[in-house]
C-alpha positions as CSV (number, residue, x, y, z in Angstrom):
1,M,120.3,73.9,82.8
2,I,116.9,73.6,84.6
3,T,116.0,70.7,82.3
4,D,119.2,68.8,83.2
5,I,118.5,69.2,87.0
6,T,115.0,68.0,86.6
7,E,116.1,64.9,84.6
8,G,118.7,64.2,87.3
9,Q,116.1,64.4,90.0
10,D,113.8,62.1,88.0
11,I,116.7,59.6,87.6
12,N,117.5,59.7,91.3
13,S,113.8,59.2,92.2
14,F,113.5,56.3,89.8
15,S,116.7,54.6,91.3
16,R,115.4,55.1,94.8
17,L,112.0,53.6,93.8
18,E,113.7,50.6,92.3
19,S,115.9,50.2,95.5
20,L,112.7,50.4,97.6
21,K,111.1,47.8,95.4
22,E,114.1,45.5,95.8
23,V,114.1,45.9,99.6
24,Y,110.3,45.2,99.8
25,G,110.8,42.2,97.6
26,V,113.5,40.8,99.9
27,I,111.3,41.5,103.0
28,W,108.3,39.9,101.3
29,G,110.4,36.9,100.3
30,L,111.6,36.4,103.9
31,F,108.2,37.0,105.5
32,P,107.0,33.3,105.0
33,I,110.3,32.0,106.4
34,L,110.1,34.3,109.5
35,T,106.5,33.4,110.0
36,L,107.3,29.7,109.9
37,V,110.2,30.1,112.3
38,L,108.0,32.1,114.7
39,G,105.3,29.5,114.6
40,I,107.8,26.7,115.2
41,T,109.3,28.5,118.2
42,L,105.8,29.0,119.7
43,G,105.0,25.4,119.0
44,V,108.1,24.2,120.8
45,L,107.3,26.3,123.9
46,V,103.8,24.9,123.9
47,I,105.1,21.3,123.7
48,V,107.5,21.9,126.6
49,W,104.6,23.3,128.7
50,L,102.3,20.5,127.6
51,E,104.8,17.8,128.4
52,R,105.3,19.1,131.9
53,E,101.5,19.3,132.5
54,I,100.9,15.8,131.2
55,A,103.9,14.4,133.2
56,S,102.6,16.1,136.4
57,G,99.2,14.6,135.8
58,I,100.5,11.1,135.2
59,Q,102.8,11.2,138.1
60,Q,100.4,13.1,140.4
61,R,102.6,16.1,140.8
62,I,101.8,19.8,140.8
63,G,103.7,20.8,137.7
64,P,104.4,24.4,136.6
65,E,101.8,26.9,137.9
66,Y,103.6,30.0,139.2
67,A,105.3,31.4,136.1
68,G,102.3,33.1,134.4
69,P,98.8,31.7,134.3
70,L,98.8,27.9,134.5
71,G,102.6,28.1,134.3
72,I,102.6,29.0,130.5
73,L,105.7,31.3,130.9
74,Q,107.8,28.5,132.5
75,S,109.3,27.4,129.2
76,L,110.2,31.0,128.3
77,A,111.8,31.4,131.6
78,D,113.9,28.3,131.2
79,G,115.0,29.4,127.7
80,T,116.0,32.8,129.0
81,K,118.0,31.3,131.8
82,L,119.9,29.0,129.4
83,L,120.5,32.0,127.1
84,F,122.4,33.9,129.8
85,K,124.3,31.1,131.3
86,E,128.1,30.8,130.7
87,N,129.2,28.6,127.8
88,L,132.0,26.3,129.0
89,F,134.4,24.5,126.7
90,P,136.3,21.3,127.6
91,S,140.0,22.1,127.9
92,R,141.2,19.1,125.9
93,G,138.3,18.8,123.5
94,D,137.9,19.9,119.9
95,T,136.3,23.4,120.1
96,R,135.1,23.5,116.5
97,L,133.3,20.2,116.6
98,F,132.1,21.0,120.1
99,S,130.4,24.2,118.8
100,I,129.2,22.9,115.4
101,G,127.5,19.8,116.7
102,P,124.4,21.4,118.4
103,S,123.9,23.9,115.6
104,L,124.0,21.1,113.0
105,S,121.4,19.2,114.8
106,V,119.0,22.1,115.0
107,I,119.5,23.4,111.5
108,S,119.1,20.0,109.9
109,I,115.7,19.6,111.6
110,L,114.6,23.2,110.8
111,L,115.1,22.5,107.1
112,S,112.5,19.7,107.3
113,Y,109.7,22.2,108.1
114,S,110.0,23.8,104.7
115,V,108.4,20.8,102.9
116,I,105.5,20.3,105.4
117,P,102.1,21.2,103.9
118,F,99.9,22.9,106.6
119,G,97.0,23.3,104.2
120,Y,96.1,23.1,100.5
121,N,98.9,24.9,98.6
122,F,100.1,26.3,101.9
123,V,103.7,25.0,102.0
124,L,107.0,26.9,101.9
125,V,108.6,24.6,99.3
126,D,106.4,22.3,97.3
127,L,108.3,19.2,96.4
128,N,107.1,15.8,95.3
129,I,109.8,14.1,97.4
130,G,109.3,16.2,100.5
131,V,108.9,13.3,102.9
132,F,112.0,11.7,101.5
133,L,113.8,14.9,102.0
134,W,112.8,14.9,105.6
135,I,114.1,11.4,106.0
136,A,117.4,12.4,104.4
137,I,117.8,15.5,106.4
138,S,116.9,13.8,109.7
139,S,119.9,11.5,109.2
140,I,122.2,14.5,109.5
141,A,121.1,15.3,113.1
142,P,122.9,12.2,114.6
143,I,126.1,13.3,112.8
144,G,125.9,16.5,114.9
145,L,125.4,14.4,118.1
146,L,128.4,12.3,117.1
147,M,130.5,15.4,116.5
148,S,129.4,16.8,119.9
149,G,130.4,13.5,121.7
150,Y,133.7,13.3,119.9
151,G,134.5,17.0,120.4
152,S,133.8,16.8,124.1
153,N,136.8,14.4,124.7
154,N,134.6,12.5,127.1
155,K,134.2,8.7,126.7
156,Y,130.6,8.8,128.0
157,S,129.7,11.6,125.6
158,F,131.3,9.8,122.7
159,L,129.5,6.6,123.5
160,G,126.2,8.5,123.6
161,G,127.0,9.9,120.1
162,L,127.7,6.4,118.8
163,R,124.4,5.2,120.2
164,A,122.6,8.0,118.5
165,A,124.2,7.1,115.1
166,A,123.4,3.4,115.6
167,Q,119.8,4.1,116.6
168,S,119.2,6.4,113.7
169,I,120.4,3.9,111.1
170,S,118.4,1.1,112.7
171,Y,115.1,2.9,112.5
172,E,115.4,5.0,109.3
173,I,115.0,1.9,107.1
174,P,111.7,0.8,108.5
175,L,110.5,4.4,108.5
176,T,111.4,4.7,104.8
177,L,109.7,1.4,103.9
178,C,106.5,2.6,105.6
179,V,106.5,5.8,103.5
180,L,107.0,3.7,100.3
181,S,103.9,1.8,101.1
182,I,101.8,4.9,100.7
183,S,100.9,6.4,97.4
184,L,102.8,9.7,97.3
185,L,100.6,11.2,94.6
186,D,98.3,13.7,96.3
187,I,98.4,12.0,99.7
188,V,95.9,14.2,101.5
189,G,93.6,14.5,98.5
190,T,93.4,10.7,98.2
191,Q,92.5,10.5,101.9
192,S,89.8,13.2,101.8
193,K,87.6,11.3,99.3
194,Y,86.0,9.2,102.0
195,G,86.4,11.4,105.0
196,F,87.4,9.8,108.3
197,W,87.4,6.2,106.8
198,G,89.7,7.3,104.0
199,W,92.7,7.9,106.2
200,N,95.8,5.8,105.6
201,L,95.5,4.9,109.3
202,W,92.9,2.3,108.2
203,R,94.5,1.4,104.9
204,Q,98.0,0.9,106.4
205,P,97.5,0.1,110.1
206,I,100.8,-1.9,110.2
207,G,102.7,0.9,108.5
208,F,101.2,3.4,110.9
209,I,102.3,1.5,114.0
210,V,105.8,0.9,112.6
211,F,106.1,4.5,111.5
212,M,105.0,5.7,114.9
213,I,107.5,3.5,116.7
214,S,110.3,4.4,114.3
215,S,109.6,8.2,114.6
216,L,109.8,8.0,118.4
217,A,113.1,6.2,118.0
218,E,114.3,8.9,115.6
219,C,113.3,11.6,118.1
220,E,115.2,9.7,120.9
221,R,112.2,9.7,123.1
222,L,111.5,7.3,125.9
223,P,111.5,4.3,125.7
224,F,114.2,4.9,123.1
225,D,116.4,7.6,124.7
226,L,119.5,5.4,124.9
227,P,121.9,8.1,123.6
228,E,121.2,10.2,126.7
229,A,120.5,7.5,129.3
230,E,121.4,9.3,132.6
231,E,121.8,6.0,134.6
232,E,124.3,4.6,132.1
233,L,126.0,7.5,130.4
234,V,125.9,10.4,132.8
235,A,123.5,12.2,130.3
236,G,125.4,11.1,127.2
237,Y,126.6,13.5,124.4
238,Q,125.5,16.7,126.2
239,T,127.4,16.0,129.4
240,E,130.1,18.7,128.8
241,Y,127.7,21.3,127.5
242,S,126.2,24.3,129.3
243,G,124.2,27.4,128.5
244,I,122.5,27.9,125.2
245,K,124.4,25.0,123.5
246,F,122.9,22.7,126.1
247,G,119.5,24.1,125.4
248,L,119.9,23.6,121.6
249,F,120.0,19.8,122.1
250,Y,116.5,19.9,123.8
251,V,115.3,22.3,121.1
252,A,116.4,19.9,118.5
253,S,114.6,17.0,120.3
254,Y,111.3,18.9,120.5
255,L,111.6,20.2,116.9
256,N,112.1,16.6,115.7
257,L,109.1,15.4,117.7
258,L,106.9,18.2,116.2
259,V,108.0,17.5,112.6
260,S,107.5,13.8,113.1
261,S,104.0,14.4,114.4
262,L,103.2,16.7,111.4
263,F,104.3,14.0,109.0
264,V,102.2,11.4,110.8
265,T,99.2,13.8,110.4
266,V,99.8,14.3,106.7
267,L,100.6,10.7,105.8
268,Y,98.1,8.8,108.0
269,L,95.6,11.1,109.6
270,G,94.3,13.0,106.5
271,G,96.3,16.2,107.0
272,W,94.1,19.2,106.9
273,N,91.0,17.2,105.8
274,I,88.1,17.9,108.1
275,S,87.2,14.2,108.3
276,M,83.8,14.6,106.6
277,P,82.9,13.3,103.2
278,Y,84.4,15.5,100.4
279,I,81.0,16.5,99.0
280,F,79.8,17.8,102.3
281,V,83.0,19.9,102.8
282,S,82.9,21.3,99.3
283,D,79.2,22.2,99.7
284,F,79.9,23.8,103.0
285,F,82.6,26.1,101.7
286,E,80.5,26.9,98.5
287,I,77.3,27.7,100.4
288,N,79.0,29.9,103.0
289,K,81.4,31.4,100.5
290,V,84.3,31.2,102.9
291,C,87.2,33.4,101.9
292,E,90.5,31.9,101.0
293,I,92.2,33.2,104.1
294,C,89.5,31.7,106.4
295,E,89.7,28.4,104.6
296,T,93.5,28.3,105.0
297,T,93.2,29.2,108.7
298,I,90.7,26.3,109.2
299,C,93.1,23.9,107.4
300,I,96.0,25.0,109.6
301,F,93.9,24.6,112.7
302,I,92.8,21.1,111.7
303,T,96.4,20.1,110.9
304,L,97.7,21.4,114.3
305,A,94.8,19.8,116.2
306,K,95.7,16.3,114.8
307,T,99.4,17.0,115.3
308,Y,98.9,17.8,119.0
309,L,96.7,14.7,119.4
310,F,99.6,12.6,118.3
311,L,102.0,14.6,120.5
312,F,99.8,13.8,123.5
313,I,100.2,10.1,122.7
314,S,104.0,10.5,122.4
315,I,104.3,12.4,125.6
316,T,102.1,9.9,127.5
317,T,104.3,7.1,126.1
318,R,107.4,8.8,127.5
319,W,106.0,9.0,131.1
320,T,104.5,5.5,131.0
321,L,107.0,3.0,129.5
322,P,110.4,2.1,130.9
323,R,113.6,2.5,128.9
324,L,114.8,-0.4,126.7
325,R,118.3,-1.8,126.8
326,M,120.6,-1.1,123.9
327,D,120.4,-4.7,122.6
328,Q,116.6,-4.7,122.9
329,L,116.5,-1.4,120.9
330,L,118.6,-2.8,118.1
331,N,116.8,-6.1,118.0
332,L,113.5,-4.3,117.8
333,G,114.7,-2.3,114.8
334,W,116.6,-4.9,112.8
335,K,114.8,-8.2,113.7
336,F,111.2,-7.0,114.2
337,L,110.3,-3.7,112.5
338,L,112.4,-4.2,109.4
339,P,110.9,-7.6,108.4
340,I,107.4,-6.3,109.2
341,S,107.8,-3.1,107.2
342,L,109.3,-5.0,104.3
343,G,106.5,-7.5,104.3
344,N,103.9,-4.6,104.5
345,L,105.6,-3.0,101.4
346,L,105.5,-6.3,99.5
347,L,101.9,-6.9,100.4
348,T,100.9,-3.4,99.4
349,T,102.7,-3.6,96.1
350,S,101.2,-7.0,95.3
351,S,97.6,-5.8,96.0
352,Q,98.1,-2.7,93.8
353,L,99.5,-4.9,91.0
354,L,96.5,-7.2,91.2
355,S,94.1,-4.3,91.1
356,L,95.4,-3.1,87.8
């Protein structure tokens, strides 16, 4: 009898141990995702604060300075305010489309972060077609904006959603052609062989300019913010929104800006490469015997430093250039950027074939 009780206790202990192992396995599997989401959230708050500071400097205004030191808590205060505001629904609109639209825009952009390499072998999902997955996923976000405009039962909102769809289609093709002009086999490793002069920025200057313009248009940033032109559309597709749903549109905009800057860093600015000749970098790490965690931290810091440098350029562009007209925006995409990106692809392909 005592033996049976002991065996039963052992079985229960073993089953509990297995259950704990499964729970720990799930938590450990979710840990990278939660870390990435937390980092993205902090990154968005920093971008909002940085944009206000840069805008105040360009326009000679004070900017945020009272909510925390240097106004760093202003973004958090605005997000908290939107979180507790009342959510209003249009009486004659489609409630389902009205609610799904903002969520679809944010979720589609969040998925893009899973394929971004922040360092060597430091990526959530390692795919050979990661950049093309980002381009495919980014085309879903305008669908959410179109759903929001249609679900609002507002002609101005619906027109803003149509503009977002037209703008996305116009600039996705040049963006894809610029990516095709780059060798996708070990992009960062290829750029790191010659340090600073090995960046694709110098190998593909035309592709870099077209990619930068197209990414700004994809993010709907000035001078390409036609879908939400206040003077023409009364704020566009988000006119009928309030509270957290209204805030989700701006979260999606800043998320898209951050992911575009990260891809510019990886594709054209050497990624996590420290911009020194490869032999010097390898000797530095070998002599100092830097641990793997320290090396990964340095790579992440370099990637983010280059990303925020490009963000500074994007924010400065917003507060410097005037808004384009809709016909000018479409003409720039179809009649100017598309032929240039196609010619750049043909030139790159021809030069690679001749070098073989």
